[in-house]
DSSP file (Angstrom, degrees, kcal/mol; ACC not computed):
  #  RESIDUE AA STRUCTURE BP1 BP2  ACC     N-H-->O    O-->H-N    N-H-->O    O-->H-N    TCO  KAPPA ALPHA  PHI   PSI    X-CA   Y-CA   Z-CA
    1    1 A M              0   0    0      0, 0.0     2,-0.0     0, 0.0     0, 0.0   0.000 360.0 360.0 360.0 133.7  -17.8  -15.0   -4.5
    2    2 A A        -     0   0    0      1,-0.1    30,-0.2    30,-0.1    29,-0.1  -0.337 360.0-109.1 -68.6 146.7  -18.3  -15.4   -0.8
    3    3 A R  E     -a   32   0A   0     28,-0.7    30,-2.3    27,-0.2     2,-0.4  -0.340  37.8-119.3 -68.1 159.7  -17.4  -18.7    0.8
    4    4 A Q  E     -a   33   0A   0     28,-0.2     2,-0.6    54,-0.2    30,-0.2  -0.838  12.9-154.5-110.2 141.7  -20.3  -20.8    2.0
    5    5 A L  E     -a   34   0A   0     28,-2.5    30,-2.6    -2,-0.4     2,-0.5  -0.970  27.2-144.5-102.9 120.9  -21.2  -22.0    5.4
    6    6 A I  E     -aB  35  57A   0     51,-3.3    51,-1.8    -2,-0.6     2,-0.7  -0.757  10.0-159.5 -93.4 128.9  -23.3  -25.2    4.8
    7    7 A L  E     -aB  36  56A   0     28,-2.9    30,-2.6    -2,-0.5     2,-0.6  -0.926  11.3-149.8-105.1 111.3  -26.2  -26.0    7.1
    8    8 A Y  E     +aB  37  55A   0     47,-3.2    47,-1.3    -2,-0.7     2,-0.2  -0.738  41.5 138.1 -81.4 121.6  -27.0  -29.7    6.9
    9    9 A T  E     -a   38   0A   0     28,-2.9    30,-3.1    -2,-0.6    31,-0.4  -0.748  37.2-145.7-147.3-176.1  -30.7  -29.9    7.5
   10   10 A T    >   -     0   0    0     28,-0.2     3,-1.6    -2,-0.2     6,-0.1  -0.967  43.2 -67.0-158.9 164.9  -33.9  -31.5    6.4
   11   11 A L  T 3  S+     0   0    0     -2,-0.3     3,-0.1     1,-0.3     0, 0.0  -0.254 118.2  13.6 -56.3 131.6  -37.6  -30.7    6.0
   12   12 A G  T 3  S+     0   0    0      1,-0.2     2,-1.1     2,-0.1    -1,-0.3   0.619  79.3 152.7  79.4  13.5  -39.3  -30.2    9.4
   13   13 A C    <>  -     0   0    0     -3,-1.6     4,-1.3     1,-0.2    -1,-0.2  -0.652  20.1-177.2 -80.3 100.2  -36.1  -29.9   11.4
   14   14 A T  H  > S+     0   0    0     -2,-1.1     4,-1.5     1,-0.2    -1,-0.2   0.847  81.4  55.7 -69.7 -32.5  -37.2  -27.7   14.3
   15   15 A L  H  > S+     0   0    0      1,-0.2     4,-1.7     2,-0.2    -1,-0.2   0.851 102.2  58.1 -66.5 -32.0  -33.7  -27.6   15.9
   16   16 A C  H  > S+     0   0    0      1,-0.2     4,-1.4     2,-0.2    -1,-0.2   0.894 104.4  51.0 -64.1 -37.9  -32.4  -26.3   12.5
   17   17 A E  H  < S+     0   0    0     -4,-1.3    -1,-0.2     1,-0.2    -2,-0.2   0.852 109.3  51.1 -66.2 -33.6  -34.8  -23.3   12.9
   18   18 A K  H  < S+     0   0    0     -4,-1.5     4,-0.4     1,-0.2    -1,-0.2   0.812 108.1  53.5 -72.0 -28.8  -33.4  -22.7   16.4
   19   19 A A  H >X S+     0   0    0     -4,-1.7     4,-1.5     1,-0.2     3,-1.2   0.817  91.4  74.6 -74.6 -30.2  -29.9  -22.8   15.1
   20   20 A K  H 3X S+     0   0    0     -4,-1.4     4,-2.7     1,-0.3     3,-0.3   0.867  90.0  54.7 -57.7 -42.1  -30.4  -20.1   12.4
   21   21 A P  H 34 S+     0   0    0      0, 0.0    -1,-0.3     0, 0.0    -2,-0.1   0.792 110.8  48.3 -63.2 -23.6  -30.5  -17.1   14.8
   22   22 A E  H <4 S+     0   0    0     -3,-1.2     4,-0.4    -4,-0.4    -2,-0.2   0.793 115.8  44.6 -79.1 -30.2  -27.1  -18.3   16.1
   23   23 A I  H >X S+     0   0    0     -4,-1.5     4,-1.3    -3,-0.3     3,-1.0   0.919  99.1  66.8 -81.4 -47.1  -25.8  -18.7   12.5
   24   24 A W  H >X S+     0   0    0     -4,-2.7     4,-0.9     1,-0.3     3,-0.6   0.852 100.1  47.8 -51.5 -49.1  -27.0  -15.5   10.8
   25   25 A P  H 3> S+     0   0    0      0, 0.0     4,-1.0     0, 0.0    -1,-0.3   0.835 110.1  53.9 -62.8 -29.8  -24.9  -12.9   12.8
   26   26 A V  H <> S+     0   0    0     -3,-1.0     4,-1.7    -4,-0.4    -2,-0.2   0.763  95.5  68.3 -76.2 -25.9  -21.7  -15.0   12.3
   27   27 A L  H <X>S+     0   0    0     -4,-1.3     5,-3.0    -3,-0.6     4,-0.6   0.933 101.2  45.7 -57.3 -48.7  -22.1  -15.1    8.5
   28   28 A E  H ><5S+     0   0    0     -4,-0.9     3,-0.9     1,-0.2    -1,-0.2   0.897 107.9  56.9 -66.1 -41.5  -21.4  -11.4    8.1
   29   29 A V  H 3<5S+     0   0    0     -4,-1.0    -1,-0.2     1,-0.3    -2,-0.2   0.885 117.3  34.6 -57.4 -39.2  -18.4  -11.4   10.4
   30   30 A F  H 3<5S-     0   0    0     -4,-1.7    -1,-0.3    -3,-0.1    -2,-0.2   0.372 110.6-116.3 -99.5   3.3  -16.7  -14.1    8.4
   31   31 A G  T <<5 +     0   0    0     -3,-0.9   -28,-0.7    -4,-0.6     2,-0.3   0.887  67.4 142.6  64.8  38.9  -17.9  -13.0    5.0
   32   32 A L  E   < -a    3   0A   0     -5,-3.0     2,-0.4    -6,-0.2   -28,-0.2  -0.708  42.8-146.3-108.5 158.7  -19.9  -16.2    4.4
   33   33 A R  E     -a    4   0A   0    -30,-2.3   -28,-2.5    -2,-0.3     2,-0.4  -0.960  26.6-113.7-120.2 149.7  -23.2  -17.0    2.8
   34   34 A L  E     -a    5   0A   0     -2,-0.4     2,-0.5   -30,-0.2   -28,-0.2  -0.645  27.7-174.2 -85.2 130.6  -25.5  -19.7    4.1
   35   35 A K  E     -a    6   0A   0    -30,-2.6   -28,-2.9    -2,-0.4     2,-0.5  -0.993  13.6-149.3-120.7 124.8  -26.2  -22.7    1.9
   36   36 A Q  E     -a    7   0A   0     -2,-0.5     2,-0.5   -30,-0.2   -28,-0.2  -0.825  10.6-167.1 -97.4 131.6  -28.7  -25.2    3.1
   37   37 A V  E     -a    8   0A   0    -30,-2.6   -28,-2.9    -2,-0.5     2,-0.7  -0.976  16.8-138.3-120.0 123.2  -28.2  -28.8    2.1
   38   38 A D  E >   -a    9   0A   0     -2,-0.5     3,-1.7   -30,-0.2   -28,-0.2  -0.716   7.7-157.5 -82.3 113.7  -31.1  -31.3    2.7
   39   39 A I  G >  S+     0   0    0    -30,-3.1     3,-1.7    -2,-0.7     7,-0.5   0.745  86.6  72.0 -65.0 -22.4  -29.5  -34.5    4.0
   40   40 A A  G 3  S+     0   0    0    -31,-0.4    -1,-0.3     1,-0.3   -30,-0.1   0.702  91.7  58.9 -66.4 -18.0  -32.5  -36.5    2.8
   41   41 A E  G <  S+     0   0    0     -3,-1.7     2,-0.4     1,-0.2    -1,-0.3   0.406 103.5  55.4 -92.1   3.0  -31.3  -36.0   -0.8
   42   42 A D    <>  -     0   0    0     -3,-1.7     4,-2.7     1,-0.1     5,-0.2  -0.950  65.8-155.4-140.4 116.5  -27.9  -37.7   -0.2
   43   43 A E  H  > S+     0   0    0     -2,-0.4     4,-2.5     1,-0.2     5,-0.2   0.881  96.8  50.4 -58.9 -41.1  -27.6  -41.2    1.2
   44   44 A G  H  > S+     0   0    0      2,-0.2     4,-2.0     1,-0.2    -1,-0.2   0.929 112.9  44.8 -63.6 -46.3  -24.1  -40.5    2.6
   45   45 A L  H  > S+     0   0    0      2,-0.2     4,-3.1     1,-0.2     5,-0.3   0.879 111.7  53.4 -65.1 -37.1  -25.1  -37.4    4.4
   46   46 A M  H  X S+     0   0    0     -4,-2.7     4,-1.8    -7,-0.5    -2,-0.2   0.931 110.3  47.4 -62.2 -45.4  -28.2  -39.0    5.7
   47   47 A A  H  < S+     0   0    0     -4,-2.5    -1,-0.2    -5,-0.2    -2,-0.2   0.886 118.5  41.6 -62.4 -38.8  -26.2  -41.9    7.1
   48   48 A R  H  < S+     0   0    0     -4,-2.0    -2,-0.2    -5,-0.2    -1,-0.2   0.890 129.4  22.3 -76.4 -41.0  -23.7  -39.4    8.7
   49   49 A F  H >X S+     0   0    0     -4,-3.1     3,-2.1    -5,-0.1     4,-1.5   0.405  81.4 110.8-113.7   1.8  -26.1  -36.8   10.1
   50   50 A A  T 3< S+     0   0    0     -4,-1.8    -1,-0.1     1,-0.3    -3,-0.1   0.813  94.4  30.9 -51.9 -35.4  -29.5  -38.3   10.5
   51   51 A T  T 34 S+     0   0    0     -4,-0.2    -1,-0.3    -3,-0.2    -2,-0.1   0.306 121.1  50.5-107.8   9.2  -29.3  -38.1   14.3
   52   52 A S  T <4 S+     0   0    0     -3,-2.1    15,-0.5     3,-0.0    -2,-0.2   0.470  78.4 158.8-127.1  -2.0  -27.1  -35.0   14.7
   53   53 A I     <  +     0   0    0     -4,-1.5   -38,-0.1    13,-0.1   -44,-0.1  -0.373  46.4  66.9 -67.7 149.7  -28.6  -32.2   12.6
   54   54 A P  S    S+     0   0    0      0, 0.0    13,-2.4     0, 0.0     2,-0.4   0.382  71.8 155.7 -77.5 143.1  -28.4  -29.3   12.6
   55   55 A V  E     -BC   8  66A   0    -47,-1.3   -47,-3.2    11,-0.2     2,-0.3  -0.993  24.0-158.9-135.2 140.4  -24.8  -29.4   11.6
   56   56 A V  E     +BC   7  65A   0      9,-2.5     9,-2.9    -2,-0.4     2,-0.3  -0.921  19.7 154.2-120.6 151.1  -22.7  -26.7    9.9
   57   57 A G  E     -BC   6  64A   0    -51,-1.8   -51,-3.3    -2,-0.3     7,-0.1  -0.950  48.7-115.1-159.8 177.4  -19.5  -27.0    7.9
   58   58 A L  S    S-     0   0    0      5,-0.6   -54,-0.2    -2,-0.3     6,-0.1   0.261  83.2 -67.4-106.5   9.1  -17.4  -25.5    5.2
   59   59 A G  S    S+     0   0    0      1,-0.2     5,-0.1     4,-0.2   -54,-0.0   0.090 109.3  99.4 129.9 -24.9  -17.7  -28.4    2.8
   60   60 A D    >   -     0   0    0      3,-0.3     3,-2.2     1,-0.1    -2,-0.3  -0.838  56.3-159.2 -93.2 107.4  -15.8  -31.3    4.5
   61   61 A P  T 3  S+     0   0    0      0, 0.0     3,-0.2     0, 0.0    -1,-0.1   0.604  90.2  60.3 -66.5  -8.0  -18.6  -33.5    6.0
   62   62 A T  T 3  S+     0   0    0      1,-0.2     2,-0.5    -3,-0.0    -2,-0.0   0.552 102.2  55.1 -92.4  -7.3  -16.0  -35.0    8.4
   63   63 A D  S <  S+     0   0    0     -3,-2.2    -5,-0.6     2,-0.0    -3,-0.3  -0.831  79.3 139.3-126.5  93.4  -15.2  -31.6    9.9
   64   64 A V  E     -C   57   0A   0     -2,-0.5     2,-0.6    -3,-0.2    -7,-0.2  -0.870  53.1-122.8-134.8 161.4  -18.4  -30.0   11.2
   65   65 A C  E     -C   56   0A   0     -9,-2.9    -9,-2.5    -2,-0.3     2,-0.4  -0.950  36.0-151.2-105.8 118.4  -19.8  -28.0   14.1
   66   66 A V  E     -C   55   0A   0     -2,-0.6   -11,-0.2   -11,-0.2   -13,-0.1  -0.748  25.8 -76.2-100.6 136.8  -22.7  -30.0   15.6
   67   67 A W  S    S+     0   0    0    -13,-2.4     2,-0.1   -15,-0.5    -1,-0.1  -0.373 100.1  66.4 -60.2 141.3  -25.7  -28.5   17.4
   68   68 A P  S    S+     0   0    0      0, 0.0     2,-0.3     0, 0.0    -2,-0.1   0.341  74.8 131.1 -87.4 138.5  -26.0  -27.3   20.2
   69   69 A F        -     0   0    0     -4,-0.1     2,-0.2    -2,-0.1   -47,-0.1  -0.980  39.6-147.2-145.7 155.8  -23.8  -24.3   19.6
   70   70 A D     >  -     0   0    0     -2,-0.3     4,-2.6   -48,-0.0     5,-0.2  -0.618  41.8 -88.6-113.4 179.6  -24.1  -20.6   20.1
   71   71 A Q  H  > S+     0   0    0      1,-0.2     4,-2.7    -2,-0.2     5,-0.2   0.896 126.2  49.6 -56.3 -43.4  -22.7  -17.6   18.1
   72   72 A A  H  > S+     0   0    0      2,-0.2     4,-2.3     1,-0.2    -1,-0.2   0.906 111.8  47.4 -65.7 -42.1  -19.5  -17.6   20.1
   73   73 A Q  H  > S+     0   0    0      2,-0.2     4,-2.3     1,-0.2    -1,-0.2   0.907 113.8  47.7 -66.0 -40.9  -18.9  -21.3   19.8
   74   74 A L  H  X S+     0   0    0     -4,-2.6     4,-2.7     2,-0.2    -2,-0.2   0.918 111.7  50.6 -65.3 -43.2  -19.6  -21.1   16.0
   75   75 A A  H  X S+     0   0    0     -4,-2.7     4,-2.7    -5,-0.2    -2,-0.2   0.896 110.4  49.6 -61.9 -40.3  -17.3  -18.1   15.7
   76   76 A D  H  X S+     0   0    0     -4,-2.3     4,-1.8     2,-0.2    -1,-0.2   0.922 111.1  49.8 -62.8 -44.0  -14.5  -20.0   17.5
   77   77 A W  H  < S+     0   0    0     -4,-2.3     4,-0.4     1,-0.2    -2,-0.2   0.924 113.9  44.6 -60.9 -44.9  -15.0  -23.0   15.3
   78   78 A L  H >X S+     0   0    0     -4,-2.7     4,-2.1     1,-0.2     3,-1.6   0.899 107.8  58.4 -67.8 -39.7  -14.8  -20.9   12.1
   79   79 A S  H 3< S+     0   0    0     -4,-2.7    -1,-0.2     1,-0.3    -2,-0.2   0.863 103.4  53.4 -56.9 -37.4  -11.8  -18.9   13.4
   80   80 A A  T 3< S+     0   0    0     -4,-1.8    -1,-0.3     1,-0.2    -2,-0.2   0.631 118.1  35.9 -72.1 -12.7   -9.9  -22.1   13.7
   81   81 A R  T <4        0   0    0     -3,-1.6    -2,-0.2    -4,-0.4    -1,-0.2   0.593 360.0 360.0-117.8 -16.1  -10.6  -23.0   10.1
   82   82 A L     <        0   0    0     -4,-2.1    -3,-0.2    -5,-0.1    -2,-0.1   0.418 360.0 360.0-109.1 360.0  -10.6  -19.8    8.1
């Protein structure tokens, strides 16, 4: 099973839609699949990310890559962690 890159998002997040074209090409390079997590469904995530989404991570909400980022920045962030 492929590892997941988590996109912390919520309904109507226009910046999240802008982030996706930067994320998609990087997924294949690292053998990841995208999992979207709605922060509105988790009080802790809402408190942490309400003003900073879109945010991507590998599962540890204290170690994330925060928007704005481009493909190269995301790839660098992932390279340091995988």
